[in-house]
N, C-alpha and C positions, 0 to 999 in steps of 0.2 A: 502704459500704452496710450499714445495720443490719438484722439478721435480722427484727426485729419489723415493719419497714416493709413486708415482703412479706405480712403478714397481711391487708392491704387487697386484695381480689380485683381491684378496678378498677386499682390501681396495678400489680399483677402483669400484667394485660392490656396496660396502657400500655407497660410495659417490653418485653413480648413484641413489641408493635407496632413499637417503636423498633428493636429488633434485626432484625426482618424488613425494615424500611425500609432499614437500614444494609446488610444483606446484598444486597438488590435493587440498591442503588446500586453496591456493589462489583462485582456481577455484570454489570449492564446498562451502566453507564457506563464502568467500568474493566476489564471482562473477566476478573475473578478467579473465574470459574466453576471449581468443583472444588478450589479452593485450601484450604490449611490453615485460613485465616481463616474462609472460608465454612463449612467443616465444624465449626469451633468454634462459630460463631454458630448453626448448625442444632442442635447439641447443647444449647446454652443454651435455645433455644426448646422443645426436647423436654423438658428438665428443668423448665422453667417450667410446661409443660402437666401433667407428672407431679405437680408440687407442688400445682397447683390441684385435682387429683383424688385426692390421697392425704393424709389427715390426719396420717399418721405419717412423712411425708417428712422427710429430713434437711435442715433449713433452712440450717444452717451450711455444709453442702457446696454448696448452691445459691448462697449468698451469695459463697462463695469463687470459684465458677465464674464468676459475673457480674462480680465485681471484677477478674478477670484479663483481661477483654475488651480493655482498653486495651493491655496488654502483648502480647497475641496480635496485635493489629492492628499495633503498632509493629514486631514481629519479622517479620511475613509480608506486609505490604502496603507496597510501595515504588512510589510514583507519580512518575516522572521527568518534568520539564517538557520535552517534545519537541513542537514545533509541527507538524513535517512529517517523516515517515519514508518511505522507499521500500522496497517489497518486490519482489524479482525472483527468478526461478528461471533458472539458467544452466547451459549445457552447452558446454564447450570454447569459452569466450568470453574467455579470459584476455588475449588480444592487446590488446584495447581497454578492458578493464574498469577499469584504473587511471584512464584519462582520463575515463571515464563517472562514476566516483565523485568524482573531483576537480571536474569541472564541476558536478555536482549539489550538492556541498558548497558551492561558491562561490555558487550561486544560492539557498541557504537550506535544503537538506535537512540535517537534523540527525542522522539515523541511517539505516543500511541493514540490512535483513534479507535476506541473500543465501542462497538455497537452491541447493546444488550437486548437479545431477542427473547424477552419474556422470561428471564431467569427467575427462579424462586429460591435461590441459595445466597441471597444478599451479596451479589457481585459488587454493587456500588459501595457497600459498607466495607467489604473485604479489601478494596483498593483505595479507600478514602485518602490515606496518607500519600499515596502516589498521585492522586488527583490534586491534593493540596500542594504538593511539591511542584506541580506544573508539568509532570511527565505525561499525564493521561488526560485526554478529552473523552468524557463519558457521554454516550448518546443512547437514550432509550429508543429501541427500534422494534416495535411489535409487528406481528403478522406471520403468515406462512409463506415459505419459499421466497424469502426476501434477501438472501445473501448477495445476489448480484445488485439488487437495488441499494443495499447498504454500501457496497463498494463504489457504485456510481455516485452516491451521495457524498462520499468522502472525496472523490475526484473533483466534483463540482464545488464543494464548499471549503475544502481544505487543501486542494491540490497546489494552490499558490504558496503554501507554507512549507513545502518540502521539495528538495531537489529530486529525491527518489522516494518512492512509496513501495513497501512490500505488502502484498496481500496474502496473508497466511491464516491458518487456524490456530486455536489455542493449544493444540497438541503437536504443533510443528515448531521446531527450533532451527533457525538458520545458523549454520556452523561453518566456520573457517577451518580449513585443514592446516593453516598456519596460525597458531594461537597468538603470535606476536603481532598480527595484523588485524585491525578492526575492520568491520564490514565496509564502511564507506571507502576506505583505502583500496580494498580489493575490487569493489565495484568500479571505481574510477580507473584502476589499472586495466580491468577487462575492457572497458570502453576505449581506453587509449590504445590498447593492443589491437582492437578491431579497426579503429580509425587509421592505424599505421600499417595495416596489412597491404602488401603490394598488389594483391589480387583479391578482390572481394566484390560482392554484388553492389550495385549502385543504390543501396538502401541504408538509411541511417539507423543506428542502434537506438531503439527507444526503450528497451528493457532487457533484462537478463533472466532466462529461465534456469531454475535450479532443480536438480533431480532429488527425489526422495531417497531416504534409506529407511526402510520399514522396521520398526522395533516391535517385539512381541511381549508376552507376559513375563518373561524371565522366570517362569515357574511359579509365579505368585497367583494364588487362587483368590485372595482378598486384598484390599488396599493395604499398603505398607507405610508405616510412619517414616518420615524423613523426606529427602528430596527425590522427586521423580527421576532426575538425571543421575542419581546415585543408585537407585534401586532397579532401574531398568537398563541393563548393560548388554543385552543380547538382541541381535538383529538378524535380518536375512542377509544372504550374500548379495553382492552388488548386482548380479544378473537376475535377481528375483523379479518376476514380471511387473509387479506393481511399482517397483522402483523406477520404472520408466516415466511415471507421472512427474510433472514439474509444477512448481509454483513460481510466480514471477515478481521480480522487483522492477519497477518502471519509473520513467519520467512522466509524471501525471499530466504534464502539459501537452504531450503528444498522443494522448489516448482518445479514442472514440468512446470508450467505455467497456464495461463487461457485458457481453451480449448473449453468450451461450454456455459458458463454463466459468467456474471460479478459478481455473488453473491458468488461464492466459486471457488478456484483454484483446480487444480489437484496437488497432493503431491507426492513426491518421495516415493519409497517403504519403508514401516515401519512408515510412518507419516500420520497424519490425523488432521482435525479440530475437536475441541471439543466445547461444550457450556460452559458458565460460571460455571456450576455445574459439569463439567467433563463428560457429555454425549458425546458419539461418534457420529459425524455427517454423517459419511459414504458417503462423497462426495455429500451430498444433499443440495439443496439451500433453503430448508424450514425446520423449526423446530416448531412443533405445541405445545410444552410444555414449552414455555418460562415463566419464573417467574420474570424477571427483578429485581433480587435482587442486582445486581452489575452494570450492563451496559445496555444501550438501545441506539437505533439510532432513534432520532427524524427525521422523514421523512416529510419535508414540501412539499408534493407532488403537491398540488394544488395552494397554496397561494390564491390570490384573484381570483374571477371568470374570470376577464379579462386576468390575467396572465396564468391561466390554458388554456384558449383558445390559447394564444400565444405559450405556451409550446407544445401543441399537434400539432399545425401547424408547429412549428420549427422542431420537430422530435428529435430523439435520435442518439448518435454516434454508437450504437450497433444494429440499426435496419434500414431496408430500409425506405426511406422517403415515407410517405403517405399523400395525401392532404385530410385531414378529413373535412367533411362538418359540419356546425353548429349544425345540428340535432344530429349527432354522438357525438360531444363534449358535448352537453347538456345531453345526455344519460349517458356519462361517469361521468360527474359531479354529476348527480343524484345518481349514484351508490355509490358515496362517501359522500353522505349526512350524513352517520353515522360517518364520521370523525370529526363532530362538536359536539359530544355528551358529552364529558368529559372535564371539565375545568382543566387545568394542568399548573400551573405557575412555573414549575421547572427551567425554564431558566431565570426568572427575576432576580435571584441573581447574574447573570453575567453582567447585563446591564451596570453598572457604569464602570466596568473594560474594557468591550468592547469599550465603548465610549472613554475612555482614549487612547486606541490604534488607534482609528480612527482619 
């Protein structure tokens, strides 16, 4: 850039406008808020403004500043092509986490952002090889009731690295009803179908809500050797009330964040979550009309009776800790006896591939 080119005030304004546009795209589309690149672009705009109001401004210094924008972007902005990432916060879930990662890797998840909420079962050591392979970003995240904080941290710091982010728990498995299709393909098909509907709300699809299918103990009183997905094959019928709950896969660049529930985020103006058939979810964490034509979330909520006792006594990262007594836990387990009604072997087809990765 030549110094005398900046003598044209309209050109100076145009350059400032382009820099602002670039900064907004890096912030809003890729999540680079507060990064070194954004701060540099802000400084460029400030110096352009100073130049336009100061006849004695050092033009050569401004030209040097503007000419270095490309280098700053190259050094500080790295956008990796990841179609689908998973975000989860975990506490003492090392027993099954390798299977959970292996399964989701098989069905198309390209990266995992795992927040460790004060685990004492060597979570990081259990998944070290997955971390070393570059599949997992491991983040220690202590504290009470921090699940939503962890999700928002992932959106802020890693949202620019994934086109879609799924926010689920370590006992939830995202399942395609068509095993020939990987998850990203199905997600993009759902978005395309929604965008091509002749009659729809004037709202852009920013995420997809997927209903639970609740699995029970399958008659196991104690933990069983082998794969979780091989040992727990009984679930509730599709109309079981708790199956109305959803979890959400989202475009992280159109989120305001997780503000009140871990089931669905708040979206920027003009965006909302939809179901797999294009129904508007209206910021609601339940959907009672699920058909499970394309996607479902297998929720292995209880596992064995002993593990259910352990789970309730351990507590959750999004709730205050409560010391439940045995009578309460037995009542909770009895409520979920219906989760053993339906035999469903949908996951058995993945067993051999999961074992290969383990």
